[in-house]
C-alpha positions in Angstrom: 104.4 119.9 91.0 103.4 116.7 92.8 100.7 115.8 90.2 103.5 115.6 87.6 105.1 112.8 89.6 101.8 110.9 90.0 100.4 111.5 86.5 98.0 108.9 85.3 97.3 110.6 81.9 96.3 108.1 79.2 95.4 105.5 81.9 92.0 104.1 82.8 90.8 103.5 86.3 87.8 101.3 87.3 86.0 102.2 90.5 83.6 99.8 92.0 81.4 101.2 94.8 81.6 104.6 93.2 78.3 105.6 94.7 79.8 105.7 98.2 81.9 108.4 99.9 85.2 106.7 99.4 84.3 105.9 95.7 83.6 109.6 95.1 86.9 110.6 96.8 88.9 108.0 94.8 87.3 109.2 91.6 88.1 112.8 92.2 91.7 112.0 93.1 92.2 109.9 90.0 90.6 112.5 87.8 92.9 115.1 89.3 95.9 113.0 88.2 94.6 112.9 84.6 93.2 109.4 84.5 90.0 108.5 82.6 87.6 107.1 85.3 84.9 104.5 84.8 82.5 104.4 87.8 80.2 101.5 88.8 77.9 100.9 91.7 75.0 98.6 92.6 72.9 101.6 93.6 71.8 103.7 90.6 70.6 106.6 92.9 73.9 106.9 94.8 76.0 106.6 91.6 74.0 109.3 89.9 74.3 111.6 92.9 78.1 111.3 92.8 78.2 111.7 89.1 76.5 115.0 89.5 79.2 116.1 91.9 81.9 115.0 89.4 80.2 116.7 86.5 80.6 120.1 88.3 84.4 119.7 88.3 85.3 117.7 85.2 84.2 117.4 81.6 82.1 114.4 80.6 84.8 113.0 78.3 87.0 112.4 81.3 84.7 109.7 82.9 81.8 107.3 82.3 79.5 105.4 84.6 77.1 102.5 84.7 74.9 100.9 87.4 75.9 97.3 87.8 76.6 94.6 90.4 80.2 93.5 89.6 79.8 90.5 91.9 76.9 89.1 89.8 78.0 87.3 86.7 74.5 87.6 85.1 
């Protein structure tokens, strides 16, 4: 009922810091509303750990991820 009001279906969300606790929670919330989620983090290990958690609940076509430093232009 509430998710219908907050539907983000056909929308894309970018999460920086997705390897952290808040990044994971934000990703799960956005996925719950139907958004496609793109996750980034500077730490490859932390990011992969959170991706494993997400993969248990959602299909791989609902999200993508890459290790990167979004503050670094190079």
